[in-house]
C-alpha positions in Angstrom: 0.0 0.1 -0.3 1.1 3.6 -0.7 1.9 6.1 1.9 0.2 9.1 2.8 2.3 11.1 0.8 1.8 9.1 -2.4 -1.7 8.8 -1.7 -2.0 12.9 -1.3 -0.5 13.5 -4.7 -2.3 10.7 -6.5 -5.9 12.0 -5.3 -4.4 15.6 -6.3 -3.6 14.6 -9.6 -6.4 12.3 -10.2 -8.8 16.0 -9.5 -6.2 17.7 -11.7 -5.5 20.5 -9.3 -2.3 22.2 -8.5 -0.7 22.0 -5.1 -1.5 25.7 -4.8 -5.3 25.0 -5.6 -5.3 22.5 -3.0 -3.6 24.7 -0.5 -6.4 27.1 -1.1 -9.4 24.9 -1.1 -8.3 23.4 2.4 -7.1 26.9 3.6 -3.3 25.7 3.9 0.2 27.1 2.7 1.2 25.6 -0.7 4.6 24.6 1.1 2.3 22.4 3.7 1.2 20.6 0.4 4.6 20.4 -0.7 5.8 18.9 2.1 3.1 16.4 2.7 3.4 15.0 -0.7 7.3 15.1 -0.2 6.9 13.5 2.7 9.0 15.7 4.9 6.0 16.4 7.0 3.0 14.9 8.3 -0.8 16.6 8.8 -2.0 16.6 12.3 -5.6 14.6 13.2 -7.7 17.6 12.2 -5.7 18.4 8.9 -5.8 14.8 8.0 -9.8 14.7 8.7 -9.8 17.8 6.6 -8.0 16.3 3.2 -9.9 12.8 3.7 -13.4 15.1 3.6 -12.3 17.1 0.8 -11.1 14.0 -1.3 -14.0 12.0 -0.3 -12.2 9.0 1.2 -11.7 7.3 4.5 -8.4 8.3 6.6 -7.3 4.7 6.4 -7.1 5.1 2.9 -5.7 8.2 3.0 -3.0 7.2 5.3 -2.6 4.1 2.7 -3.5 1.4 5.4 -6.1 0.3 3.0 -6.9 -0.1 -0.8 -10.5 0.7 -0.2 -11.4 4.5 -0.8 -14.8 4.8 1.2 -16.1 1.8 3.2 -19.4 3.1 3.6 -19.8 3.7 -0.5 -18.0 0.2 -0.3 -20.7 -1.0 1.9 -23.7 0.7 0.0 -22.1 -0.7 -3.1 -21.9 -4.6 -1.9 -25.3 -4.5 -0.6 -26.8 -3.0 -3.9 -24.6 -5.3 -6.2 -25.8 -8.8 -4.7 -22.0 -9.9 -5.3 -20.9 -12.0 -2.8 -18.2 -10.9 -0.6 -14.7 -12.9 -1.3 -12.0 -11.3 0.5 -10.7 -10.4 4.2 -10.1 -6.8 3.5 -13.7 -6.0 2.1 -15.4 -8.0 4.8 -13.5 -6.2 7.4 -14.3 -2.8 5.7 -18.2 -3.8 5.4 -18.6 -5.2 8.8 -16.4 -1.5 10.0 -19.3 0.4 8.1 -22.3 -1.4 9.9 -22.4 0.3 13.4 -25.0 -1.7 14.6 -23.1 -4.9 14.4 -20.9 -4.0 17.8 -24.1 -2.4 19.5 -26.5 -5.0 19.3 -24.4 -7.9 18.9 -21.3 -9.9 20.6 -19.6 -10.3 17.2 -16.0 -9.3 17.9 -14.4 -9.0 14.6 -10.6 -9.6 16.1 -11.5 -12.6 17.5 -12.8 -14.1 14.1 -11.2 -16.0 11.4 -10.9 -14.8 7.9 -13.4 -17.5 6.7 -15.9 -16.1 10.0 -15.2 -12.6 8.8 -16.3 -13.1 5.3 -19.2 -15.5 5.9 -20.3 -13.0 8.7 -20.3 -10.0 6.0 -22.2 -12.1 3.0 -24.8 -13.1 5.9 -25.4 -9.3 7.0 -25.3 -7.9 3.5 -27.8 -10.7 2.7 -30.0 -9.4 6.1 -30.0 -6.0 4.8 -30.8 -6.7 1.2 -34.1 -8.5 2.3 -34.6 -5.8 4.8 -34.5 -8.1 7.8 -33.9 -6.1 11.2 -31.3 -7.9 13.6 -33.0 -7.7 17.4 -31.1 -8.4 20.4 -27.8 -9.5 21.3 
């Protein structure tokens, strides 16, 4: 996975904007953007959140920790596509985007095997698709 500086530059270039334009949009200095992209400086949490919001990506994507740009949009895509989840990264991102999972169940995704996570993701996606409500713990 790429590091923050590479992801930031890639996102900026995808939008076809200059460092100066990005700095202006985020109310930062052009030199800050340049330093971030060169890897000489890292933003604080608030700035990182602002950058993620601007590009419509999760902070984990911005930090290079996942290849899924937006876990909530990805979760919506999974539910609407009816395509089964087949890999662990997609399963974990899908489960993390379902806030009710930890609120009303005893599921601890940290203790589950990869196969259990994938199976649970597909079951929950199917429940959402069919409009079933999960009740109780």
